[in-house]
C-alpha positions as CSV (number, residue, x, y, z in Angstrom):
1,M,-5.3,-16.1,5.1
2,T,-5.4,-12.3,5.0
3,T,-2.4,-10.1,5.8
4,A,-2.7,-8.2,9.0
5,I,-2.7,-4.4,8.8
6,A,-1.5,-2.3,11.7
7,V,-1.4,1.4,12.5
8,T,0.2,3.6,15.2
9,S,-2.8,5.8,16.0
10,H,-6.6,5.3,16.5
11,S,-7.0,8.4,14.2
12,H,-5.8,6.3,11.2
13,M,-8.8,3.9,11.7
14,L,-11.5,5.5,9.5
15,P,-15.0,3.9,9.3
16,P,-15.0,1.0,6.7
17,P,-17.0,1.5,3.5
18,D,-18.7,-1.9,4.0
19,R,-19.1,-4.5,6.6
20,H,-16.6,-6.8,4.9
21,T,-13.6,-4.5,5.3
22,P,-11.4,-5.8,8.2
23,R,-10.2,-3.6,11.0
24,A,-6.5,-2.8,11.6
25,H,-4.5,-3.5,14.7
26,V,-3.5,-0.3,16.6
27,F,-0.1,-0.1,18.3
28,E,-0.3,2.0,21.5
29,P,2.5,4.5,22.3
30,P,5.3,3.1,24.5
31,D,4.2,5.1,27.5
32,E,0.7,3.7,27.3
33,Q,1.4,0.0,26.7
34,P,4.0,-2.3,28.2
35,F,6.5,-3.9,25.8
36,D,5.6,-7.5,26.7
37,V,1.9,-6.8,25.9
38,A,2.7,-5.3,22.5
39,L,5.0,-8.3,21.8
40,A,2.4,-10.9,22.7
41,Q,-0.2,-9.1,20.6
42,T,2.1,-9.0,17.6
43,Q,3.1,-12.7,17.9
44,R,-0.6,-13.7,18.1
45,L,-1.4,-11.7,14.9
46,L,1.5,-13.3,13.1
47,E,0.3,-16.7,14.1
48,Q,-3.2,-15.9,12.8
49,H,-2.3,-14.0,9.6
50,G,1.3,-15.0,8.7
51,H,2.5,-11.5,7.8
52,M,1.9,-8.0,9.1
53,I,2.1,-4.6,7.4
54,V,2.6,-1.6,9.8
55,V,1.8,1.8,8.2
56,H,3.2,4.7,10.2
57,P,3.8,8.4,9.5
58,T,7.3,9.6,8.9
59,T,6.8,12.0,11.8
60,L,6.4,9.1,14.3
61,P,8.3,9.8,17.5
62,K,11.6,8.0,17.7
63,A,10.7,6.1,20.9
64,F,7.6,4.7,19.1
65,L,9.6,3.8,16.0
66,H,12.3,2.1,18.2
67,R,9.5,0.1,19.8
68,L,8.4,-1.3,16.5
69,H,11.9,-2.2,15.5
70,A,12.5,-3.8,18.9
71,I,9.4,-6.0,18.5
72,R,10.5,-7.2,15.1
73,S,14.0,-7.9,16.4
74,V,12.9,-9.8,19.5
75,L,10.6,-12.0,17.4
76,E,13.4,-12.5,14.9
77,T,11.1,-12.5,12.0
78,D,11.1,-10.9,8.6
79,R,7.3,-11.2,8.3
80,I,6.7,-7.6,9.6
81,A,6.9,-4.8,7.1
82,L,7.3,-1.2,8.5
83,M,6.0,1.1,5.8
84,P,6.5,4.9,6.5
85,T,4.3,7.4,4.7
86,A,4.7,11.2,4.3
87,L,0.9,11.7,3.9
88,P,-0.9,14.1,6.3
89,P,-2.9,12.4,9.1
90,L,-6.2,12.2,7.4
91,G,-4.5,11.1,4.1
92,T,-2.8,8.3,6.1
93,G,-6.2,7.1,7.4
94,V,-7.5,7.0,3.8
95,L,-4.5,5.1,2.7
96,V,-4.9,2.5,5.5
97,R,-8.6,2.1,4.6
98,Q,-7.6,1.3,1.0
99,L,-5.0,-1.2,2.3
100,R,-7.6,-2.8,4.5
101,Q,-9.9,-3.2,1.5
102,L,-7.1,-4.8,-0.6
103,S,-6.2,-7.2,2.1
104,L,-9.3,-9.2,1.2
105,C,-7.9,-9.8,-2.3
106,E,-5.5,-12.6,-3.3
107,F,-2.4,-10.3,-3.3
108,S,0.6,-11.8,-1.7
109,P,2.1,-10.0,1.4
110,G,5.0,-8.6,-0.6
111,V,2.7,-7.1,-3.3
112,L,0.3,-5.7,-0.7
113,G,3.1,-4.2,1.4
114,A,4.8,-2.6,-1.7
115,S,1.4,-1.2,-2.8
116,V,1.5,1.4,0.1
117,R,3.9,3.6,-2.0
118,L,1.8,3.1,-5.1
119,L,-1.6,4.0,-3.5
120,A,0.0,7.1,-1.9
121,H,0.5,8.6,-5.3
122,Y,-3.2,8.7,-6.0
123,I,-4.3,10.4,-2.7
124,Y,-4.9,14.1,-3.0
125,A,-4.5,15.3,0.6
126,G,-4.5,18.8,1.9
127,A,-6.2,21.3,4.2
128,L,-7.8,24.7,4.5
129,L,-5.8,26.8,6.9
130,N,-6.0,30.3,8.4
131,S,-2.2,30.5,8.7
132,V,0.8,28.9,7.2
133,A,3.3,30.5,9.6
134,K,4.1,27.3,11.4
135,L,3.7,24.9,8.4
136,D,7.0,23.0,8.3
137,H,6.2,20.0,6.2
138,L,5.7,21.9,2.9
139,P,7.6,24.7,1.2
140,V,6.1,28.1,2.1
141,S,7.4,31.4,0.8
142,Y,8.2,34.4,3.0
143,T,5.4,36.3,1.3
144,E,2.8,33.7,2.4
145,H,4.3,33.7,5.9
146,A,3.8,37.4,6.1
147,R,0.3,37.2,4.8
148,S,-0.6,34.8,7.5
149,W,-0.6,37.7,10.0
150,N,-3.8,38.9,8.3
151,P,-6.7,37.6,10.4
152,K,-8.9,37.3,7.3
153,A,-6.5,35.3,5.2
154,Q,-7.2,31.7,4.3
155,F,-5.0,29.3,2.5
156,A,-5.7,26.0,0.7
157,V,-2.7,23.7,0.8
158,L,-2.2,20.5,-1.1
159,A,0.4,18.3,0.4
160,T,0.3,15.3,-2.0
161,P,0.9,14.3,-4.7
162,T,2.3,17.7,-5.7
163,P,2.6,20.5,-3.1
164,Q,0.6,23.5,-3.9
165,L,-0.6,26.6,-1.9
166,V,-3.2,29.1,-3.0
167,R,-5.2,31.8,-1.2
168,T,-8.9,31.2,-0.9
169,D,-9.9,34.6,0.6
170,S,-11.3,37.3,-1.8
171,G,-8.8,39.7,-3.3
172,A,-8.9,43.4,-3.5
173,R,-11.5,43.3,-6.3
174,G,-13.6,40.5,-4.7
175,V,-12.3,37.9,-7.1
176,A,-11.7,34.4,-5.7
177,R,-8.2,33.1,-5.8
178,A,-6.9,30.2,-7.9
179,A,-8.1,26.7,-7.2
180,L,-6.1,23.6,-6.2
181,T,-5.2,21.1,-8.9
182,G,-7.5,18.1,-8.4
183,P,-7.5,14.5,-9.5
184,Q,-8.3,13.5,-13.0
185,F,-10.0,10.2,-12.1
186,P,-13.2,9.4,-10.0
187,T,-12.7,9.9,-6.3
188,H,-14.6,10.4,-3.0
189,L,-13.7,13.2,-0.7
190,T,-13.2,12.8,3.0
191,Y,-12.9,15.8,5.2
192,A,-12.6,16.6,8.9
193,D,-13.1,20.1,10.3
194,G,-11.3,21.7,13.2
195,Q,-11.9,25.2,14.4
196,L,-12.7,26.5,10.9
197,N,-15.8,26.5,8.7
198,S,-15.9,23.7,6.2
199,D,-18.2,25.3,3.6
200,W,-15.3,26.0,1.2
201,V,-14.4,22.4,1.1
202,T,-18.0,21.0,0.6
203,S,-19.4,23.7,-1.6
204,L,-16.4,24.8,-3.7
205,L,-13.6,22.3,-3.6
206,A,-15.8,19.2,-4.1
207,P,-17.6,20.5,-7.2
208,Q,-14.2,21.7,-8.7
209,W,-12.7,18.2,-8.2
210,R,-15.9,16.5,-9.4
211,V,-15.9,14.0,-6.5
212,G,-18.5,11.4,-6.4
213,Q,-19.4,11.6,-2.7
214,V,-18.3,13.6,0.3
215,H,-17.8,12.0,3.7
216,E,-17.2,13.6,7.1
217,A,-14.7,12.1,9.6
218,Y,-13.3,13.0,12.9
219,L,-10.2,15.3,12.9
220,P,-7.1,13.2,13.7
221,A,-5.4,14.1,17.0
222,E,-2.1,14.9,15.3
223,S,-3.5,17.1,12.5
224,A,-3.1,20.4,14.4
225,R,0.6,19.6,15.1
226,W,1.2,18.4,11.5
227,W,-0.4,21.5,9.9
228,G,0.9,24.0,12.5
229,T,-2.5,25.3,13.5
230,G,-5.8,24.1,15.0
231,K,-7.9,26.3,12.8
232,L,-8.1,24.0,9.8
233,V,-10.3,21.7,7.7
234,E,-8.4,18.7,6.5
235,F,-9.5,16.8,3.4
236,A,-8.3,13.9,1.2
237,A,-9.7,12.6,-2.1
238,A,-9.0,9.0,-3.1
239,I,-10.2,6.1,-5.2
240,P,-13.1,4.5,-3.4
241,D,-13.8,1.4,-5.6
242,V,-11.8,-1.7,-4.5
243,S,-12.1,-3.1,-8.0
244,V,-10.3,-0.1,-9.4
245,L,-7.6,-0.4,-6.7
246,Y,-7.2,-4.1,-7.5
247,R,-6.6,-3.4,-11.2
248,L,-4.3,-0.5,-10.3
249,V,-2.0,-2.8,-8.2
250,S,-2.4,-5.7,-10.7
251,S,-1.2,-3.6,-13.6
252,V,2.3,-3.1,-12.1
253,R,5.0,-5.6,-13.0
254,R,5.8,-8.1,-10.3
255,D,9.2,-9.5,-9.5
256,E,10.5,-12.0,-7.0
257,C,12.7,-10.7,-4.2
258,H,16.2,-12.4,-4.5
259,W,16.6,-12.2,-0.7
260,C,13.4,-13.4,1.0
261,G,11.6,-14.8,-2.0
262,L,8.4,-12.7,-1.7
263,E,6.7,-11.1,-4.7
264,L,7.2,-7.3,-5.0
265,I,6.3,-4.4,-7.1
266,G,8.4,-1.3,-7.4
267,D,12.0,-0.9,-6.6
268,R,12.4,-2.8,-3.3
269,C,10.9,-5.4,-1.1
270,A,8.6,-4.1,1.7
271,F,9.7,-6.8,4.2
272,C,13.5,-7.1,3.8
273,A,14.1,-3.8,1.9
274,A,16.2,-5.6,-0.7
275,P,16.3,-3.9,-4.1
276,A,14.3,-5.3,-7.0
277,P,16.3,-8.0,-8.9
278,F,16.0,-6.3,-12.3
279,G,16.1,-2.7,-11.2
280,S,18.8,-0.2,-11.9
281,G,22.1,-1.4,-10.7
282,S,21.0,-5.1,-10.6
283,R,23.3,-8.0,-11.0
284,R,22.0,-8.8,-14.5
285,A,22.4,-5.3,-15.8
286,A,25.9,-5.1,-14.2
287,A,26.9,-8.3,-16.0
288,V,25.7,-7.0,-19.4
289,R,27.5,-3.7,-18.9
290,A,30.7,-5.5,-17.7
291,A,30.9,-8.0,-20.5
292,P,32.4,-5.7,-23.2
293,A,35.0,-4.6,-20.7
294,R,36.2,-8.2,-20.3
295,S,36.8,-8.6,-24.0
296,R,38.9,-5.5,-24.7
297,P,42.4,-6.3,-25.9
298,G,45.0,-5.5,-23.4
299,S,42.7,-5.8,-20.5
300,A,43.8,-7.3,-17.2
301,L,42.0,-10.6,-18.0
302,T,43.4,-11.1,-21.4
303,S,46.9,-10.2,-20.3
304,R,46.7,-13.1,-17.7
305,I,45.6,-15.7,-20.2
306,A,48.2,-18.4,-20.4
307,P,49.5,-19.2,-24.0
308,G,48.7,-22.5,-25.5
309,P,51.1,-25.3,-26.4
310,G,51.5,-24.0,-29.9
311,D,51.9,-20.3,-29.0
312,P,55.1,-18.5,-29.2
313,G,55.1,-18.0,-25.5
314,A,54.6,-21.8,-24.8
315,G,57.7,-23.6,-23.9
316,S,59.8,-24.7,-20.9
317,G,58.8,-22.6,-18.0
318,G,55.9,-20.9,-19.9
319,S,57.5,-17.5,-19.9
320,A,56.8,-14.8,-22.5
321,P,59.4,-13.7,-25.0
322,G,61.7,-11.1,-23.6
323,S,60.8,-11.8,-20.1
324,G,64.3,-12.6,-19.1
325,R,63.5,-16.1,-17.8
326,D,65.3,-19.2,-18.6
327,G,64.5,-20.5,-22.1
328,A,63.5,-17.2,-23.5
329,G,66.5,-17.1,-25.8
330,D,65.4,-20.3,-27.4
331,R,62.2,-18.6,-28.6
332,A,63.6,-15.2,-29.5
333,D,63.9,-16.0,-33.2
334,T,60.6,-17.8,-33.4
335,P,58.3,-15.9,-35.8
336,A,54.9,-15.0,-34.2
337,R,51.8,-16.4,-35.7
338,G,49.1,-13.7,-35.8
339,G,45.9,-14.8,-34.2
340,A,47.0,-18.4,-33.5
341,G,47.1,-20.2,-30.2
342,L,44.8,-20.6,-27.2
343,G,45.1,-17.0,-26.0
344,A,43.9,-15.5,-29.3
345,F,41.1,-18.1,-29.4
346,L,39.9,-17.1,-26.0
347,M,40.0,-13.4,-26.8
348,Q,37.9,-14.0,-29.9
349,K,35.5,-16.2,-27.9
350,H,35.0,-13.5,-25.2
351,A,34.5,-10.8,-27.8
352,A,31.9,-12.8,-29.7
353,A,30.0,-13.6,-26.4
354,A,30.1,-9.9,-25.4
355,Q,28.7,-8.9,-28.8
356,K,25.9,-11.5,-28.5
357,Q,25.0,-10.3,-25.0
358,A,24.9,-6.7,-26.1
359,A,22.7,-7.5,-29.1
360,A,20.3,-9.4,-26.9
361,A,20.1,-6.6,-24.4
362,R,19.3,-4.1,-27.2
363,S,16.6,-6.4,-28.6
364,E,14.9,-7.1,-25.3
365,P,12.2,-4.6,-24.2
366,Q,13.3,-2.4,-21.4
367,S,11.5,-3.2,-18.1
368,S,10.0,-0.3,-16.2
369,H,9.9,-0.4,-12.4
370,A,7.8,2.7,-11.7
371,V,5.2,1.9,-9.2
372,V,2.8,4.5,-10.7
373,A,0.0,3.5,-13.0
374,D,-2.7,5.6,-14.4
375,P,-6.2,4.7,-13.1
376,R,-7.9,6.8,-15.8
377,G,-7.4,3.8,-18.2
378,L,-8.8,1.2,-15.7
């Protein structure tokens, strides 16, 4: 049973690379589809596939996002994962296409859902723009804002994985500007042109990035709003081979979610958002860090340990020497036996256990929870 993949826009449904890649379900906006229809479609998909992963942009309107949360709440299910992504519109479509390819593999729903954040690290998404004056999703200097008023200016902008902005128009001496930093692993380039010539992307950027193939797609409807201008050419380079994607996801350590029981990669579960069981701040790490504190002499725990029958403080009433209780005077002249009694024994036992746990923690290899692997070695 394959996990269902869903999107929030028809623009995120790019043509599949082969006839085996399944389609994704498209959620319509709230003003175009009644709530009961969307609810019935979601319930039917859950009955067919068991789990659903909904990939949506972080810029999704609040009413649309509330619709998705309402569907999950009414169905009272934890089998729907809502995965936001900060990729541009065309990059989101490329990410969803990779996820559709991986849905045919034997990955569990938890691993497939958490791989959304992993795959986004290896998508080089950007655009060729004639102006960056209204570009709000990326940092733009005042100088570049001012240069946008030049009608002959052109800018190449890389949104992910690392924001970058360079000028592509010729300088005063006719020398081309700097190029964008491209991927260091084999990719295919997908581009969609708006009201701008795409020759720079196909004839200059593609050879610089050494992409294997170049594919043309329709410009997503929300691209002009995301980039702040309709005069653009959007592009995205990503890993096309599903076998490489499979090995990339398989190379990341898997854990079991302590809340819902699903497998996960990374720092949290995609379905219940619970943190990884052995990540930073986990219960096991907290226990190892807190163990030495419990064995310190004079701590709150050791001060509350009751003395044993043979201890100086053991007697009628069990009061400590000098406490002022009845029977304290009978033990005032009793010499103290250093290290004897149940209290001292428990203190030594706690100290030995803490040292053993600390030594075991230092000898164990430290686990890494980064969801980023390097496809160059695959």
